[in-house]
C-alpha positions in Angstrom: -0.5 -9.5 -10.7 0.4 -13.0 -9.4 3.5 -14.5 -7.7 5.0 -18.0 -7.6 5.8 -17.8 -3.9 3.9 -16.5 -0.9 4.6 -12.8 -0.1 3.7 -10.7 2.9 1.5 -7.8 1.9 1.0 -4.5 3.7 -1.8 -2.2 2.5 -2.3 1.3 3.8 -5.2 3.7 2.9 -5.9 7.4 3.4 -9.3 9.0 2.6 -8.7 12.5 1.3 -10.8 15.4 0.0 -9.9 17.1 -3.2 -8.4 20.0 -1.2 -6.0 17.6 0.5 -4.4 16.3 -2.7 -1.7 18.9 -2.5 -0.4 17.3 0.7 0.8 14.3 -1.3 3.4 16.3 -3.3 6.9 15.5 -4.4 8.2 16.1 -0.8 5.9 13.3 0.4 7.2 11.0 -2.4 10.8 11.7 -1.4 10.0 10.9 2.3 8.2 7.7 1.3 10.9 6.4 -1.0 13.7 7.3 1.5 11.9 5.4 4.3 11.3 2.5 2.0 14.9 2.4 0.8 16.1 2.5 4.5 14.0 -0.5 5.2 15.5 -2.4 2.3 19.1 -1.6 3.1 18.5 -2.6 6.8 16.8 -5.9 5.8 18.9 -7.2 2.9 22.6 -7.1 2.4 23.7 -4.9 -0.6 20.1 -4.1 -1.5 18.4 -0.8 -2.3 15.7 0.6 -4.5 16.8 0.0 -8.0 13.7 0.4 -10.2 11.3 3.3 -10.0 8.4 4.1 -12.4 5.8 6.8 -12.3 2.5 7.7 -14.0 2.4 4.6 -16.3 5.0 6.3 -18.5 7.3 3.3 -19.1 10.3 5.4 -18.1 12.4 3.9 -15.3 15.1 5.1 -12.9 17.7 2.8 -11.4 18.5 4.8 -8.3 16.7 7.0 -5.8 19.2 9.8 -6.4 18.6 9.9 -10.2 14.9 9.9 -9.6 15.1 12.7 -7.0 17.3 14.7 -9.4 14.5 14.3 -12.0 11.9 15.5 -9.5 14.0 18.6 -8.7 13.9 19.5 -12.4 10.3 18.8 -13.0 7.1 19.8 -11.2 5.3 16.5 -11.4 2.0 15.3 -10.0 2.5 11.7 -9.0 -0.6 9.7 -9.8 1.1 6.3 -9.7 4.5 5.2 -8.5 6.1 1.7 -8.3 9.5 0.8 -6.8 11.4 -2.4 -6.3 14.7 -3.7 -4.9 17.4 -5.2 -7.1 16.6 -8.8 -6.4 12.8 -8.2 -6.3 12.7 -9.2 -2.6 10.2 -6.3 -2.2 8.2 -3.8 -4.2 6.0 -0.8 -3.5 3.0 0.6 -5.3 1.5 4.0 -4.6 -1.7 5.5 -6.2 -3.4 8.9 -5.8 -6.7 8.3 -7.5 -8.0 11.9 -7.4 -5.1 13.0 -9.6 -6.1 10.4 -12.1 -9.7 11.8 -12.6 -10.6 14.4 -15.2 -13.2 15.8 -12.9 -12.1 14.9 -9.3 -14.7 13.6 -6.9 -15.2 15.2 -3.5 -13.1 12.5 -1.9 -10.9 9.7 -2.9 -8.2 7.2 -1.8 -4.5 7.3 -1.4 -3.4 3.7 -1.4 0.0 2.3 -0.6 0.9 -1.4 -1.1 4.2 -3.0 0.0 5.0 -6.6 -0.8 8.0 -8.4 0.6 9.3 -11.9 1.2 10.5 -10.7 4.6 8.3 -12.5 7.2 9.8 -10.8 10.3 6.7 -9.0 11.6 8.6 -6.7 14.1 10.6 -5.5 11.1 7.4 -4.8 9.2 5.8 -3.1 12.1 8.8 -0.8 12.3 8.4 0.0 8.6 4.7 0.8 9.1 5.5 3.1 12.0 8.2 4.9 10.2 5.8 5.6 7.3 3.1 6.7 9.7 5.5 9.1 11.4 5.5 11.5 8.5 1.9 10.9 7.4 -1.0 9.3 9.2 -3.0 6.8 7.1 -6.6 5.9 8.1 -6.6 2.2 7.8 -4.5 -0.8 6.7 -3.8 -4.5 7.2 -1.2 -7.2 6.5 -1.7 -10.7 5.0 0.0 -13.4 3.1 -0.7 -13.3 -0.6 -1.7 -16.8 -1.8 -0.6 -18.3 -5.1 -2.8 -17.0 -7.9 -4.3 -14.3 -5.7 -4.4 -10.9 -7.4 -2.4 -8.4 -5.5 -4.8 -5.5 -6.0 -8.3 -7.0 -5.9 -7.2 -10.0 -3.6 -9.4 -12.2 -5.8 -8.0 -15.8 -6.2 -8.1 -16.8 -9.8 -7.5 -20.5 -10.3 -7.0 -20.0 -14.1 -4.5 -17.1 -13.7 -1.1 -17.0 -15.2 2.1 -15.7 -13.7 3.3 -12.2 -14.7 6.6 -10.6 -14.0 6.9 -7.8 -11.4 6.2 -4.8 -13.6 4.4 -6.3 -16.5 0.7 -5.5 -17.1 -1.6 -8.4 -17.4 -4.0 -8.3 -20.4 -6.4 -10.5 -18.5 -8.4 -8.6 -15.9 -11.6 -10.5 -15.0 -15.0 -8.9 -14.3 -14.9 -10.4 -10.8 -11.7 -8.5 -10.1 -13.2 -5.3 -11.4 -16.4 -5.6 -9.4 -14.5 -6.6 -6.2 -12.2 -3.5 -6.6 -15.3 -1.2 -7.0 -17.0 -2.8 -3.9 -13.9 -2.5 -1.8 -13.4 1.1 -2.8 -16.9 2.1 -1.6 -16.3 0.5 1.8 -12.8 1.9 2.2 -14.2 5.4 1.8 -16.1 4.9 5.1 -13.2 3.8 7.3 -12.8 7.1 9.0 -16.3 6.6 10.4 -15.3 3.3 12.0 -16.3 0.9 9.3 -14.2 -2.2 9.1 -14.1 -3.5 5.5 -12.8 -6.9 6.4 -11.0 -8.6 9.3 -7.5 -9.9 8.7 -5.1 -11.7 11.0 -3.1 -8.4 11.3 -5.1 -5.2 11.1 -4.1 -1.5 11.2 -7.2 0.2 12.6 -7.9 3.8 13.5 -9.4 4.5 17.0 -13.0 4.5 15.8 -12.5 1.1 14.1 -11.0 -0.3 17.3 -13.8 1.0 19.4 -16.3 -0.6 16.9 -14.5 -3.9 17.1 -14.6 -3.9 20.9 -18.2 -3.0 20.8 -19.0 -5.9 18.4 -16.9 -8.2 20.6 -14.6 -9.3 17.8 -11.9 -11.9 18.6 -8.9 -9.6 19.3 -5.7 -11.4 20.4 -3.4 -8.4 20.8 -3.2 -4.7 20.3 -0.4 -2.2 20.2 -0.5 1.6 19.7 1.1 2.7 16.5 0.5 6.5 16.9 -2.3 8.7 18.2 -4.8 7.5 15.6 -3.6 4.0 14.5 -3.4 0.6 16.3 -2.0 -2.7 15.1 -4.6 -5.3 16.0 -4.0 -9.0 15.8 -7.3 -11.0 15.4 -8.5 -14.5 15.1 -10.1 -14.9 11.6 
């Protein structure tokens, strides 16, 4: 997925065991979407979540209330969720990979991606904190998505074409596939203090911050997000 203009990207990750999958239930999805919708309405005038899709089904809901009503009538496991504002100023992508496996592995990743044209970092830090208040992620970062940079693999493809927000590109390169696999293997180790990559703005757990200090990385500023996470600005 590519965009014509530069977007600010937030990525959050949680390493979970197969026993922890049940924690990411419909109640979690409700809290996540409510927090996201509050961010949208506080940032843009007359804006709200107006497009929601789940589990690659093709069915869409135009309001949070209609989607929540659907959830109240159906016991659904949410493998994938996407949401966007009316004017596509921001969108959200959530994936629970263990629920998408026929034979679940012992551990896997929850990943949450938020893209926005809002460049106010204090506003974005507040959003990250509000999400972390109801569930603690293990790692994350923020960066500006470059033109022709794939949102998911972060590979820059000079020959790419532009796709619309919820369309599926038929062109997934082998480079993107291999990079996604490589990143996943490293992300599964973040709770042990492994730092997959250094960005200008990082969301590190305590072990990662300790490792960064030990390795004398170029840290400009840190702020405590909660008991386990820290926002760390670095020189890259």
